[in-house]
C-alpha positions as CSV (number, residue, x, y, z in Angstrom):
1,M,0.0,0.0,0.0
2,T,1.5,3.1,-1.0
3,S,1.7,5.8,1.8
4,S,0.5,9.3,1.0
5,S,1.3,12.7,2.6
6,P,-1.3,14.2,5.0
7,C,-3.6,16.8,3.5
8,D,-2.9,20.5,4.3
9,P,-5.7,21.9,6.5
10,P,-8.0,24.2,4.6
11,G,-7.2,28.0,5.1
12,P,-8.4,31.4,3.8
13,P,-7.9,31.9,0.2
14,T,-4.8,33.9,-0.8
15,H,-5.4,37.2,-2.7
16,R,-2.5,38.7,-4.7
17,P,-2.7,42.4,-5.5
18,S,-3.2,43.2,-9.1
19,P,-0.2,44.8,-10.7
20,S,-0.3,48.7,-10.7
21,P,-0.8,50.1,-14.1
22,T,2.4,51.5,-15.6
23,P,2.3,55.4,-15.3
24,R,2.0,57.1,-18.6
25,P,4.6,59.7,-19.3
26,L,3.6,63.3,-19.1
27,S,3.2,65.1,-22.4
28,R,5.6,68.0,-23.1
29,D,2.9,70.6,-22.5
30,R,1.9,69.1,-19.2
31,R,5.6,69.0,-18.0
32,L,6.0,72.7,-18.9
33,L,2.8,73.6,-17.0
34,A,3.9,71.7,-13.9
35,L,7.3,73.5,-14.0
36,L,5.7,76.9,-14.3
37,R,3.4,76.1,-11.4
38,D,6.3,75.1,-9.2
39,R,8.2,78.3,-10.1
40,R,5.2,80.4,-9.3
41,A,4.8,78.9,-5.9
42,L,8.5,79.5,-5.3
43,G,8.2,83.1,-6.3
44,I,5.2,83.7,-4.0
45,G,7.0,82.1,-1.1
46,L,10.1,84.3,-1.7
47,A,7.9,87.4,-1.9
48,L,6.3,86.6,1.4
49,L,9.7,86.0,3.0
50,L,11.0,89.4,1.8
51,A,7.8,91.1,3.1
52,A,8.2,89.6,6.5
53,A,11.9,90.7,6.6
54,A,10.8,94.3,5.7
55,V,8.3,94.3,8.6
56,V,10.9,93.2,11.0
57,T,13.4,95.8,9.7
58,L,10.9,98.7,10.1
59,A,9.5,97.5,13.4
60,P,9.8,100.2,16.1
61,R,12.6,100.0,18.5
62,P,11.9,100.4,22.2
63,D,12.8,104.1,21.9
64,G,10.0,104.5,19.3
65,Q,12.3,105.0,16.3
66,A,12.3,102.8,13.2
67,G,15.3,100.5,12.9
68,E,18.3,102.0,11.3
69,P,20.1,100.4,8.4
70,P,23.8,100.0,8.7
71,T,26.0,103.1,8.5
72,G,27.1,103.6,4.9
73,D,24.2,101.6,3.5
74,P,23.9,102.8,-0.1
75,G,20.1,102.4,0.2
76,R,19.9,104.8,3.1
77,A,18.3,107.6,1.1
78,A,15.5,105.3,-0.2
79,Y,15.1,103.8,3.3
80,G,14.7,107.3,4.8
81,A,12.1,108.2,2.3
82,A,10.1,105.0,3.0
83,A,10.4,105.4,6.7
84,G,9.5,109.1,6.7
85,E,13.0,110.2,7.7
86,H,14.2,113.7,6.9
87,E,18.0,114.3,6.7
88,Q,19.1,116.7,9.4
89,R,21.1,119.5,7.9
90,P,23.0,122.1,10.0
91,T,21.1,125.3,10.5
92,P,23.0,128.1,9.0
93,T,24.0,130.9,11.4
94,P,22.6,134.4,10.8
95,Y,26.2,135.8,10.9
96,P,29.5,134.9,9.3
97,R,32.2,133.2,11.3
98,E,34.9,135.1,9.6
99,G,35.0,138.6,8.2
100,T,37.6,140.6,6.3
101,G,39.6,141.7,9.3
102,S,39.2,145.3,8.4
103,F,36.9,147.8,10.1
104,V,34.7,150.7,9.2
105,A,34.3,153.4,11.8
106,A,31.1,155.3,12.4
107,T,31.2,158.9,11.2
108,G,30.4,162.1,13.1
109,D,30.5,162.8,16.8
110,S,27.7,162.2,19.3
111,P,26.5,164.7,21.9
112,V,28.3,164.6,25.2
113,R,26.4,162.4,27.7
114,G,26.4,162.7,31.4
115,T,26.2,165.6,33.9
116,D,29.6,166.1,35.4
117,G,33.3,165.3,35.1
118,P,35.9,165.1,32.3
119,V,34.8,163.6,28.9
120,R,35.8,160.1,28.1
121,R,35.7,159.7,24.3
122,Y,35.2,156.5,22.4
123,R,35.1,155.4,18.7
124,V,32.8,152.7,17.2
125,A,33.9,150.4,14.4
126,V,32.3,147.4,12.6
127,E,34.2,144.7,10.8
128,S,33.5,144.6,7.0
129,G,31.6,141.6,5.8
130,T,29.5,141.1,8.9
131,G,26.3,142.4,7.3
132,Q,25.9,144.8,10.3
133,D,25.3,148.5,9.7
134,V,27.9,150.6,11.5
135,A,25.5,153.6,12.1
136,A,22.9,151.3,13.7
137,F,25.6,149.7,15.9
138,A,27.0,153.1,16.9
139,A,23.5,154.3,17.8
140,T,22.9,151.3,20.1
141,V,26.3,151.8,21.8
142,D,25.5,155.6,22.2
143,E,22.2,154.8,23.8
144,V,23.7,152.3,26.2
145,L,26.6,154.4,27.3
146,G,24.4,157.5,27.6
147,D,21.7,155.8,29.7
148,P,21.2,157.3,33.2
149,R,21.6,153.8,34.6
150,G,25.0,153.5,33.0
151,W,28.5,154.5,34.0
152,T,27.9,158.2,33.7
153,A,25.5,158.0,36.7
154,S,28.6,158.2,38.9
155,E,29.0,161.8,37.8
156,E,32.7,161.2,37.7
157,F,32.9,161.6,33.9
158,R,30.9,162.2,30.8
159,M,31.0,160.3,27.5
160,Q,31.1,161.2,23.8
161,R,31.5,159.2,20.6
162,V,34.0,160.6,18.1
163,A,34.9,159.6,14.6
164,E,38.7,160.0,14.6
165,A,40.9,157.4,16.2
166,D,43.4,160.0,17.5
167,D,40.6,161.6,19.4
168,A,39.3,158.5,21.1
169,D,40.3,157.1,24.5
170,F,39.1,153.6,23.4
171,T,37.3,151.9,20.5
172,V,34.3,149.6,20.6
173,Y,34.6,147.0,17.9
174,L,32.0,144.6,16.6
175,A,33.9,141.6,15.1
176,T,33.1,138.2,13.8
177,P,33.9,135.2,16.1
178,G,37.1,134.4,14.2
179,T,38.4,137.9,14.2
180,S,37.4,138.7,17.8
181,E,39.2,135.5,18.9
182,R,42.4,136.6,17.2
183,M,42.2,140.1,18.5
184,C,41.6,139.0,22.1
185,A,44.5,136.4,21.8
186,E,46.9,139.2,21.0
187,G,46.3,140.4,24.5
188,G,46.7,136.9,26.0
189,L,42.9,136.3,26.3
190,S,41.3,133.0,25.2
191,T,37.7,133.4,24.1
192,E,37.3,130.3,22.0
193,G,35.5,132.5,19.5
194,Y,32.5,132.6,21.9
195,T,32.9,135.5,24.4
196,S,33.7,139.2,24.0
197,C,36.7,140.8,25.6
198,R,38.5,144.0,26.5
199,L,42.1,144.9,25.9
200,P,43.6,148.3,26.8
201,G,41.9,150.8,24.5
202,Q,39.9,148.1,22.8
203,V,36.4,146.8,23.7
204,I,35.8,143.8,21.4
205,I,32.2,142.6,21.0
206,N,31.7,139.2,19.5
207,L,29.3,139.3,16.6
208,A,27.7,135.9,17.6
209,R,26.8,137.2,21.0
210,W,25.5,140.5,19.6
211,V,23.2,138.6,17.3
212,E,22.2,135.6,19.4
213,A,22.9,136.5,23.0
214,V,23.4,133.3,25.1
215,P,21.1,130.4,25.9
216,D,18.8,130.6,28.9
217,Y,19.6,134.3,29.5
218,G,16.0,135.0,30.5
219,A,15.8,138.5,29.0
220,P,15.3,140.1,25.6
221,L,18.3,140.5,23.2
222,E,18.5,144.3,23.8
223,I,19.1,143.6,27.5
224,Y,22.0,141.3,26.7
225,R,23.4,143.8,24.3
226,A,23.3,146.6,26.9
227,Y,24.9,144.2,29.4
228,V,27.8,143.2,27.1
229,V,28.6,146.8,26.2
230,N,28.5,148.0,29.9
231,H,30.5,144.9,31.1
232,E,33.4,145.3,28.6
233,V,33.4,149.1,28.9
234,G,33.4,148.6,32.7
235,H,36.7,146.7,32.3
236,E,38.1,149.7,30.4
237,F,37.2,151.8,33.4
238,G,39.1,149.5,35.7
239,E,36.2,147.3,37.0
240,E,36.8,143.7,37.9
241,H,34.5,140.6,37.8
242,Q,31.9,140.2,40.5
243,A,29.7,137.4,41.8
244,C,26.0,136.9,42.1
245,P,24.9,138.3,45.5
246,A,22.1,135.8,46.1
247,P,19.6,133.7,44.1
248,G,16.8,135.8,42.7
249,E,18.8,139.1,43.0
250,P,19.8,141.1,40.0
251,A,23.2,140.1,38.5
252,P,25.9,142.7,38.9
253,V,26.8,144.1,35.5
254,M,30.4,142.9,36.2
255,Q,29.3,139.4,36.7
256,Q,30.2,137.1,33.8
257,Q,26.6,136.7,32.7
258,T,27.6,135.2,29.4
259,Y,28.7,132.1,31.3
260,G,25.5,131.9,33.4
261,L,23.6,133.8,36.0
262,D,24.3,131.5,39.0
263,G,20.7,132.0,40.2
264,C,20.7,135.8,39.7
265,V,18.4,137.6,37.3
266,A,19.7,139.2,34.1
267,N,20.7,142.8,34.6
268,A,22.4,145.2,32.2
269,W,23.2,148.2,34.3
270,P,25.8,149.3,36.9
271,Y,23.2,151.4,38.7
272,V,20.0,150.0,39.9
273,D,17.3,152.2,41.5
274,G,19.8,155.1,41.4
275,S,22.5,153.4,43.4
276,R,25.7,151.6,42.3
277,Y,24.9,147.9,42.3
278,E,27.7,145.4,43.0
279,G,28.6,141.9,44.1
280,K,31.7,140.4,45.7
281,L,34.8,140.6,43.7
282,V,36.0,137.5,41.9
283,P,39.8,137.8,42.0
284,G,42.0,136.5,39.2
285,I,39.3,136.2,36.5
């Protein structure tokens, strides 16, 4: 009897997946369309990325200002226009820093001012190229030096403006910052082109101070002008620098008010309420 192998137990039928159909190659037109679609998507993405970067660049800083591009960025002008920036240019001064170095003197003689004493004579000259009228400057100096609150209130001398240098005891000059600095330096005084000064026989008024006065002076320009004339002419009469007596009090005319009032109130006159007004001497200045 011939032996036989046992029969396999019955099981679930085996299913084989049908083979996938072979993909058909894209036509040339469809390949081009797909390529264009991919490039368009890439372009949109790049544009969105650039827009986001621009928002970050222009976002306000904590101080409230738009972010600055690097110094020397060639696109700064365009950036400034987009961000509403305006380039800050130096404000031109209403006076020249330098003049010709030559002076024109006021013509004619003024009346004698004051009530008693010998006559002290002065001349007035304005540097050429300043744009200032010598007659107008002379009229202001005459008014200041002839004021009853001025130096003639001492009744120790009178004053008169003269045209000729040989007739004058001293000259009041109006000079540009550059020229006034050089003139003052000849007498050993350093003004840094800012302050006025006095040398023997020369009262040198800095044009910048005449036009602008000084910051925080707290009084009109004509008060500062009267102060600077009386202060420098006071030096010509032998007066020395003085200190502010107390906060809130008038500043002595011989106080260096150009450098600050030290709590005092601006004052242009050596005589206040009919009396000589002074502070403590400041030696060596």
